[in-house]
N, CA, C and O atoms as a GROMACS GRO file, in nm:
protein
  332
    1MET      N    1   0.753   3.140   5.488
    1MET     CA    2   0.714   3.235   5.378
    1MET      C    3   0.795   3.367   5.384
    1MET      O    4   0.812   3.435   5.283
    2SER      N    5   0.844   3.403   5.510
    2SER     CA    6   0.899   3.527   5.532
    2SER      C    7   1.033   3.545   5.444
    2SER      O    8   1.068   3.654   5.398
    3GLN      N    9   1.102   3.430   5.427
    3GLN     CA   10   1.224   3.442   5.344
    3GLN      C   11   1.195   3.488   5.205
    3GLN      O   12   1.268   3.569   5.148
    4ARG      N   13   1.082   3.435   5.148
    4ARG     CA   14   1.038   3.479   5.016
    4ARG      C   15   1.011   3.630   5.014
    4ARG      O   16   1.049   3.698   4.918
    5ILE      N   17   0.949   3.680   5.113
    5ILE     CA   18   0.917   3.823   5.118
    5ILE      C   19   1.054   3.903   5.123
    5ILE      O   20   1.069   4.003   5.052
    6VAL      N   21   1.155   3.858   5.208
    6VAL     CA   22   1.274   3.927   5.213
    6VAL      C   23   1.340   3.924   5.070
    6VAL      O   24   1.385   4.028   5.022
    7GLU      N   25   1.346   3.814   5.006
    7GLU     CA   26   1.406   3.803   4.874
    7GLU      C   27   1.334   3.890   4.778
    7GLU      O   28   1.399   3.962   4.701
    8ARG      N   29   1.199   3.889   4.777
    8ARG     CA   30   1.129   3.974   4.696
    8ARG      C   31   1.159   4.125   4.717
    8ARG      O   32   1.180   4.199   4.621
    9LEU      N   33   1.160   4.167   4.844
    9LEU     CA   34   1.186   4.299   4.883
    9LEU      C   35   1.330   4.342   4.833
    9LEU      O   36   1.346   4.449   4.775
   10ILE      N   37   1.428   4.260   4.855
   10ILE     CA   38   1.566   4.284   4.812
   10ILE      C   39   1.570   4.304   4.661
   10ILE      O   40   1.631   4.399   4.610
   11GLY      N   41   1.502   4.210   4.589
   11GLY     CA   42   1.490   4.224   4.444
   11GLY      C   43   1.431   4.359   4.402
   11GLY      O   44   1.481   4.424   4.311
   12ARG      N   45   1.326   4.399   4.470
   12ARG     CA   46   1.256   4.524   4.440
   12ARG      C   47   1.349   4.648   4.475
   12ARG      O   48   1.354   4.747   4.402
   13LEU      N   49   1.415   4.638   4.580
   13LEU     CA   50   1.506   4.755   4.627
   13LEU      C   51   1.623   4.768   4.511
   13LEU      O   52   1.675   4.877   4.485
   14VAL      N   53   1.654   4.656   4.452
   14VAL     CA   54   1.771   4.668   4.356
   14VAL      C   55   1.713   4.708   4.216
   14VAL      O   56   1.780   4.779   4.141
   15THR      N   57   1.594   4.666   4.184
   15THR     CA   58   1.546   4.689   4.046
   15THR      C   59   1.433   4.790   4.045
   15THR      O   60   1.394   4.816   3.932
   16ASP      N   61   1.374   4.848   4.136
   16ASP     CA   62   1.267   4.939   4.142
   16ASP      C   63   1.307   5.076   4.194
   16ASP      O   64   1.302   5.100   4.315
   17GLU      N   65   1.348   5.166   4.107
   17GLU     CA   66   1.399   5.301   4.153
   17GLU      C   67   1.301   5.372   4.241
   17GLU      O   68   1.347   5.439   4.333
   18GLU      N   69   1.178   5.366   4.225
   18GLU     CA   70   1.084   5.442   4.302
   18GLU      C   71   1.083   5.384   4.442
   18GLU      O   72   1.092   5.460   4.539
   19LEU      N   73   1.073   5.250   4.457
   19LEU     CA   74   1.079   5.189   4.597
   19LEU      C   75   1.206   5.214   4.659
   19LEU      O   76   1.208   5.246   4.778
   20ARG      N   77   1.321   5.202   4.588
   20ARG     CA   78   1.453   5.227   4.640
   20ARG      C   79   1.470   5.374   4.695
   20ARG      O   80   1.533   5.392   4.799
   21LEU      N   81   1.416   5.476   4.626
   21LEU     CA   82   1.420   5.612   4.660
   21LEU      C   83   1.335   5.632   4.790
   21LEU      O   84   1.380   5.699   4.883
   22GLU      N   85   1.214   5.574   4.795
   22GLU     CA   86   1.122   5.586   4.910
   22GLU      C   87   1.203   5.525   5.038
   22GLU      O   88   1.211   5.585   5.146
   23PHE      N   89   1.256   5.410   5.016
   23PHE     CA   90   1.318   5.338   5.124
   23PHE      C   91   1.445   5.408   5.164
   23PHE      O   92   1.475   5.400   5.284
   24THR      N   93   1.524   5.475   5.086
   24THR     CA   94   1.635   5.548   5.119
   24THR      C   95   1.592   5.668   5.194
   24THR      O   96   1.661   5.700   5.291
   25ARG      N   97   1.489   5.739   5.164
   25ARG     CA   98   1.447   5.861   5.226
   25ARG      C   99   1.381   5.829   5.368
   25ARG      O  100   1.400   5.902   5.465
   26ASP      N  101   1.304   5.719   5.372
   26ASP     CA  102   1.242   5.688   5.501
   26ASP      C  103   1.210   5.530   5.515
   26ASP      O  104   1.098   5.481   5.501
   27PRO      N  105   1.324   5.461   5.544
   27PRO     CA  106   1.318   5.309   5.549
   27PRO      C  107   1.205   5.259   5.638
   27PRO      O  108   1.130   5.169   5.600
   28ARG      N  109   1.195   5.318   5.755
   28ARG     CA  110   1.090   5.267   5.852
   28ARG      C  111   0.948   5.293   5.800
   28ARG      O  112   0.860   5.206   5.810
   29GLU      N  113   0.926   5.408   5.746
   29GLU     CA  114   0.792   5.432   5.682
   29GLU      C  115   0.764   5.335   5.571
   29GLU      O  116   0.657   5.275   5.570
   30THR      N  117   0.852   5.316   5.482
   30THR     CA  118   0.844   5.235   5.362
   30THR      C  119   0.808   5.088   5.407
   30THR      O  120   0.718   5.026   5.351
   31LEU      N  121   0.879   5.040   5.506
   31LEU     CA  122   0.853   4.908   5.551
   31LEU      C  123   0.714   4.894   5.617
   31LEU      O  124   0.644   4.794   5.603
   32ALA      N  125   0.678   5.004   5.691
   32ALA     CA  126   0.537   5.001   5.748
   32ALA      C  127   0.440   5.006   5.642
   32ALA      O  128   0.340   4.935   5.653
   33THR      N  129   0.456   5.080   5.537
   33THR     CA  130   0.358   5.077   5.422
   33THR      C  131   0.356   4.943   5.358
   33THR      O  132   0.247   4.895   5.326
   34LEU      N  133   0.472   4.873   5.334
   34LEU     CA  134   0.468   4.747   5.281
   34LEU      C  135   0.401   4.647   5.365
   34LEU      O  136   0.338   4.554   5.313
   35ALA      N  137   0.411   4.663   5.493
   35ALA     CA  138   0.345   4.570   5.590
   35ALA      C  139   0.198   4.583   5.582
   35ALA      O  140   0.126   4.484   5.593
   36GLU      N  141   0.149   4.707   5.561
   36GLU     CA  142   0.003   4.730   5.543
   36GLU      C  143  -0.048   4.664   5.421
   36GLU      O  144  -0.165   4.630   5.411
   37LEU      N  145   0.047   4.646   5.323
   37LEU     CA  146   0.008   4.594   5.190
   37LEU      C  147   0.014   4.431   5.202
   37LEU      O  148  -0.018   4.357   5.108
   38GLY      N  149   0.055   4.391   5.318
   38GLY     CA  150   0.061   4.244   5.332
   38GLY      C  151   0.199   4.180   5.322
   38GLY      O  152   0.209   4.057   5.325
   39TRP      N  153   0.312   4.264   5.309
   39TRP     CA  154   0.446   4.210   5.314
   39TRP      C  155   0.478   4.185   5.460
   39TRP      O  156   0.515   4.277   5.534
   40GLU      N  157   0.465   4.063   5.501
   40GLU     CA  158   0.490   4.021   5.634
   40GLU      C  159   0.646   3.996   5.663
   40GLU      O  160   0.708   3.904   5.610
   41LEU      N  161   0.696   4.079   5.743
   41LEU     CA  162   0.838   4.056   5.786
   41LEU      C  163   0.841   4.041   5.937
   41LEU      O  164   0.761   4.100   6.009
   42THR      N  165   0.940   3.959   5.984
   42THR     CA  166   0.959   3.942   6.128
   42THR      C  167   1.021   4.071   6.176
   42THR      O  168   1.069   4.152   6.097
   43GLY      N  169   1.019   4.090   6.314
   43GLY     CA  170   1.091   4.198   6.377
   43GLY      C  171   1.239   4.198   6.349
   43GLY      O  172   1.300   4.303   6.325
   44VAL      N  173   1.298   4.078   6.351
   44VAL     CA  174   1.444   4.069   6.316
   44VAL      C  175   1.471   4.108   6.175
   44VAL      O  176   1.571   4.174   6.147
   45GLU      N  177   1.384   4.067   6.083
   45GLU     CA  178   1.403   4.109   5.944
   45GLU      C  179   1.396   4.263   5.920
   45GLU      O  180   1.474   4.324   5.847
   46VAL      N  181   1.291   4.318   5.993
   46VAL     CA  182   1.284   4.462   5.986
   46VAL      C  183   1.403   4.532   6.044
   46VAL      O  184   1.454   4.627   5.985
   47ASP      N  185   1.446   4.489   6.156
   47ASP     CA  186   1.556   4.549   6.221
   47ASP      C  187   1.681   4.541   6.140
   47ASP      O  188   1.760   4.635   6.139
   48THR      N  189   1.700   4.424   6.068
   48THR     CA  190   1.822   4.403   5.981
   48THR      C  191   1.803   4.488   5.867
   48THR      O  192   1.901   4.552   5.829
   49LEU      N  193   1.698   4.498   5.808
   49LEU     CA  194   1.679   4.586   5.691
   49LEU      C  195   1.712   4.734   5.727
   49LEU      O  196   1.782   4.804   5.654
   50LEU      N  197   1.660   4.778   5.845
   50LEU     CA  198   1.680   4.908   5.883
   50LEU      C  199   1.834   4.929   5.922
   50LEU      O  200   1.887   5.039   5.907
   51GLY      N  201   1.896   4.831   5.967
   51GLY     CA  202   2.031   4.845   6.002
   51GLY      C  203   2.132   4.839   5.886
   51GLY      O  204   2.251   4.864   5.904
   52THR      N  205   2.080   4.804   5.761
   52THR     CA  206   2.158   4.795   5.654
   52THR      C  207   2.199   4.929   5.585
   52THR      O  208   2.109   5.010   5.565
   53ASP      N  209   2.309   4.956   5.553
   53ASP     CA  210   2.343   5.094   5.490
   53ASP      C  211   2.256   5.102   5.360
   53ASP      O  212   2.265   5.017   5.271
   54THR      N  213   2.177   5.200   5.355
   54THR     CA  214   2.090   5.217   5.238
   54THR      C  215   2.167   5.243   5.114
   54THR      O  216   2.111   5.227   5.005
   55LYS      N  217   2.295   5.282   5.121
   55LYS     CA  218   2.374   5.306   5.003
   55LYS      C  219   2.394   5.166   4.928
   55LYS      O  220   2.417   5.165   4.807
   56LEU      N  221   2.384   5.052   5.001
   56LEU     CA  222   2.399   4.920   4.935
   56LEU      C  223   2.300   4.897   4.815
   56LEU      O  224   2.332   4.841   4.710
   57TRP      N  225   2.174   4.949   4.845
   57TRP     CA  226   2.075   4.927   4.746
   57TRP      C  227   2.104   5.003   4.608
   57TRP      O  228   2.077   4.947   4.502
   58SER      N  229   2.156   5.122   4.612
   58SER     CA  230   2.182   5.204   4.490
   58SER      C  231   2.312   5.142   4.433
   58SER      O  232   2.324   5.129   4.311
   59ASP      N  233   2.407   5.103   4.517
   59ASP     CA  234   2.533   5.047   4.463
   59ASP      C  235   2.496   4.923   4.384
   59ASP      O  236   2.540   4.907   4.271
   60ALA      N  237   2.408   4.827   4.449
   60ALA     CA  238   2.380   4.702   4.376
   60ALA      C  239   2.294   4.741   4.243
   60ALA      O  240   2.309   4.681   4.137
   61ALA      N  241   2.208   4.842   4.262
   61ALA     CA  242   2.126   4.861   4.140
   61ALA      C  243   2.218   4.922   4.029
   61ALA      O  244   2.191   4.903   3.910
   62ALA      N  245   2.320   4.988   4.064
   62ALA     CA  246   2.409   5.050   3.952
   62ALA      C  247   2.482   4.930   3.882
   62ALA      O  248   2.535   4.951   3.773
   63ARG      N  249   2.486   4.810   3.936
   63ARG     CA  250   2.555   4.701   3.873
   63ARG      C  251   2.453   4.604   3.792
   63ARG      O  252   2.491   4.507   3.726
   64VAL      N  253   2.327   4.642   3.808
   64VAL     CA  254   2.234   4.558   3.737
   64VAL      C  255   2.214   4.619   3.598
   64VAL      O  256   2.223   4.742   3.587
   65ASP      N  257   2.188   4.542   3.492
   65ASP     CA  258   2.164   4.592   3.365
   65ASP      C  259   2.044   4.671   3.363
   65ASP      O  260   1.941   4.628   3.414
   66PRO      N  261   2.053   4.799   3.302
   66PRO     CA  262   1.933   4.891   3.301
   66PRO      C  263   1.805   4.839   3.247
   66PRO      O  264   1.694   4.885   3.278
   67ARG      N  265   1.827   4.735   3.160
   67ARG     CA  266   1.706   4.676   3.102
   67ARG      C  267   1.623   4.599   3.197
   67ARG      O  268   1.508   4.569   3.166
   68LEU      N  269   1.680   4.563   3.320
   68LEU     CA  270   1.610   4.495   3.419
   68LEU      C  271   1.565   4.591   3.534
   68LEU      O  272   1.510   4.548   3.635
   69GLN      N  273   1.593   4.730   3.511
   69GLN     CA  274   1.549   4.822   3.604
   69GLN      C  275   1.405   4.882   3.575
   69GLN      O  276   1.360   4.890   3.460
   70ARG      N  277   1.344   4.919   3.679
   70ARG     CA  278   1.213   4.991   3.667
   70ARG      C  279   1.245   5.132   3.715
   70ARG      O  280   1.278   5.152   3.832
   71CYS      N  281   1.236   5.232   3.624
   71CYS     CA  282   1.285   5.363   3.668
   71CYS      C  283   1.148   5.438   3.723
   71CYS      O  284   1.033   5.402   3.695
   72SER      N  285   1.181   5.538   3.799
   72SER     CA  286   1.078   5.624   3.854
   72SER      C  287   1.052   5.735   3.754
   72SER      O  288   1.147   5.789   3.697
   73LEU      N  289   0.926   5.772   3.730
   73LEU     CA  290   0.894   5.884   3.653
   73LEU      C  291   0.872   6.012   3.741
   73LEU      O  292   0.850   6.121   3.688
   74LYS      N  293   0.878   5.996   3.870
   74LYS     CA  294   0.854   6.110   3.966
   74LYS      C  295   0.998   6.185   3.977
   74LYS      O  296   1.107   6.129   3.965
   75THR      N  297   0.981   6.309   4.000
   75THR     CA  298   1.096   6.390   4.030
   75THR      C  299   1.090   6.442   4.172
   75THR      O  300   0.979   6.454   4.222
   76SER      N  301   1.194   6.473   4.240
   76SER     CA  302   1.186   6.518   4.372
   76SER      C  303   1.106   6.647   4.396
   76SER      O  304   1.062   6.675   4.507
   77GLU      N  305   1.088   6.726   4.288
   77GLU     CA  306   0.998   6.846   4.300
   77GLU      C  307   0.863   6.832   4.287
   77GLU      O  308   0.788   6.925   4.315
   78GLU      N  309   0.817   6.710   4.243
   78GLU     CA  310   0.674   6.686   4.226
   78GLU      C  311   0.613   6.665   4.367
   78GLU      O  312   0.668   6.601   4.456
   79PRO      N  313   0.487   6.729   4.375
   79PRO     CA  314   0.409   6.698   4.494
   79PRO      C  315   0.380   6.545   4.506
   79PRO      O  316   0.345   6.482   4.406
   80GLY      N  317   0.393   6.490   4.621
   80GLY     CA  318   0.364   6.350   4.636
   80GLY      C  319   0.480   6.259   4.591
   80GLY      O  320   0.462   6.138   4.584
   81ALA      N  321   0.597   6.313   4.561
   81ALA     CA  322   0.706   6.237   4.508
   81ALA      C  323   0.771   6.156   4.630
   81ALA      O  324   0.839   6.056   4.610
   82GLY      N  325   0.748   6.199   4.742
   82GLY     CA  326   0.797   6.132   4.862
   82GLY      C  327   0.736   6.006   4.897
   82GLY      O  328   0.645   5.964   4.826
   83PRO      N  329   0.778   5.934   5.006
   83PRO     CA  330   0.714   5.813   5.053
   83PRO      C  331   0.566   5.817   5.067
   83PRO      O  332   0.505   5.717   5.106
   0.00000   0.00000   0.00000
C-alpha cells in the first residue's frame, strides 16, 4: 500500500500549491503532519523524499495544465500561512 501513498503524495506535490509550499518550506514537518493523518511512508520513502531537490515539485507543477492545479489562497504574510 505504501507505493500508492507515494504516488498520491507526488501527485499532490505537483498539483496542490499549498501542500507544495508547505513541503518546500519544511519537508520534514510536512511529512510528519501527513504521517499523523495516516499517510504511512517507510523510512526509505521519507528519506528519499527528503533527499529530493524541492525545486523538482515546482518545476513539475509549472508543466501541468493550470486547470489541473489547486491553488493556495494563503499569502506568505497571512498568520498561519506556514506549515
